[in-house]
N, C-alpha and C positions, 0 to 999 in steps of 0.2 A: 725495184722493190715493193714499190708503193700498189704498184698492178696485182701485184702475187700477193700482197696483205688484202687490199681490197677482195679478191678471189677467196684467198683462204677461207677470211672471216665469213663472205659469205657463203661460202657450200657446208660451213661446218653450223653455221648459227641460222642455218634458212626456217627450223623447226620456232624460232624463238620468236617470231613474226607472232602465226596464231597463237602460241601463248601469251604475246605482250597485249592482241587484241579480246583473249578473251578477260585478260587484268584490266583493262580501260573499259572494257565493255561494265565489267563488277564496280566496278569505281564510278560511271556516270553518276553524276547529279551531285557526289560527296564530294565536297569543298578539300581538294590537298590532297586529292587521291591521286592525280596523275604523277605531282611532282612526289610523293611516295612509292610510284609505279616506278619511274626513272632513279632514283635515289636507289631502289632495290636494286635493280638492272646492273645500274654500277659498283653496288658493291658488290654482287654477284660474283659480275664477271671481273673486276677487278682482284678478287680472291681464285678464281680460274688463272688469272695473268700470274699471279704473286708465285701458286702453284707450280706453274709452267717454267717459269724465269728461274725460280729457285729449281727444278730438276735440271734444266738446259742446264745449270751450273754445277749441275753432279749433288746436288743436296734430293733429297724425298722427304717431305711429313707426309709423306702419306704413301704406304709400299702399295705398289700397283693391287695384291690380293684386296685393299680395303677398296677402290674403286666403284669395283659392282655395286657397294653396298650404301653407295651414296641414291641408289635408285629407292631407297627407302623414307627420304626427305617427302620427292614428291607423291610416293603410295599413300604415307599419313597424312599427306595436306589434301590429296582427293579423295579418302574416306572422311577425312574430317568433313570436306565440303558437300559430299556426296550425303552424307548423317546431317547437314544442317538445310540440305535443299529436301531431303525426305523431309527431316520434323514437320517442315513449313508447307510441304504439300498443300497446294490447295487455298492457303492463306495468306493472302500476299500484302497484307499491311504486318503481320508478322514476319515475313520474309523481307522487308525494307526495313525493320528493325533489324533483325538477325543481321543482314548486312554489314550495319555497322557504319565506318566510314570509310568502304572497299579496302580493299587490300592495303598489308602492312607491308613496310620497309624489307621489311626482315622476311615473311612469307616470299616474296619475289628474291628475293636475293637467295633464297634456300632454295627455289624453286630453279633458278637461272645458275648457282653452283652444279645442285646434284646432275642439270640435264649437260651441262659442259664438261662435266667430270671425262667423258671420253673423246672432248677438243682439249685433256691436257696430254692425250696420248698423241695425236697431229701435232702440236704445236709443240713439244718438248725437240722432237728432233730437230725442227724447222729453226728453233731460237739457236741448239744446239751449235747449227752449223753457220748461223746467220751472224754469229757474232755479238760484241755488245752494243755498235752501232747499228746492223740492222736489228736486231734484237728494238731498241727503242725507235725505230720507223715501224716495224709491224705493231708495238706496242700503242704510240699513237696513234696508228690507223684504226687498228682495233676502238680504241675509246673514241676515237668522234665516230664510226660508223655503229656504235650502242649509243649515240645517239640518233642517229640517221633509223636505227631501229624501231628504235622510243617513237618516234614522229610516224613511220610507217603503222607499227602497231596500234597507235590511238587514231591515225588515219583509217585507218580501214575501219577500226570500234567505232565512228563516228560517219562513216557514210549510212544516208539513211535505209536502204534495203541492208546493209551487213548490221547496221543496230538493233533493225528492228527484230533482225533474228537474231542475235546473238543476245538480248532483249529477253528475247520471247525461252529461246533453248539454253543462254549460255547455264544458267546454274544446272545444267544437266552436262554440258559439251566441256565446262570448266573440271570436273572431280573426275569426269574420265578422260579428258588431256592427260590430266595428273597422274591416274593410277596407268594410264598405258603407257604411258612416261616410265614412270616408275619401276613398271614388271620389265620394260624394253630392257631398260637399265640392269635388273636383276636375272632376268635370262642372257642376254647377249654376254655379259660381264662373270656369268657360271656362279653366282652368288649362291647357296646353300646347296651346291649341287646340283642346278637344274640344268 
């Protein structure tokens, strides 16, 4: 069952490594930003687990029709980041000030939760058939792997060639990735009749 949990987590969260790398690159040089990113990732993923476990027991606080609208979170955060990047275009000193202390925990949590909205649909039937013991194994393995994912994201963001590219293009990449994720969630879920 541990192998199945690892495989399920990896398949449903592979895109998070890119997002985490972008967040870690954005927080580079800001004391405490790595901690805030990890906390945010755990908060967002814990929310995904809570919804999936609750739904596996037959209760849902998010009707299925609402899940596509979670795409509005990364879309809004991406548009905000794009606006900040555009305002700071060409002025590196102001850009450093605008970056503040790097990503906030709640910002990371919101993106993680919104990006994992589709994971809930995969986790619920697996959890429902796994029973309480199996669900516990999945939850523990998933929470351990969130830490591994955070480590991998930070690792990639700190590789010299990747760090240089993210340092140069991260202010453009992060908004684009967040906007793309938001639009993808909205479109694939049929939000607003898309």
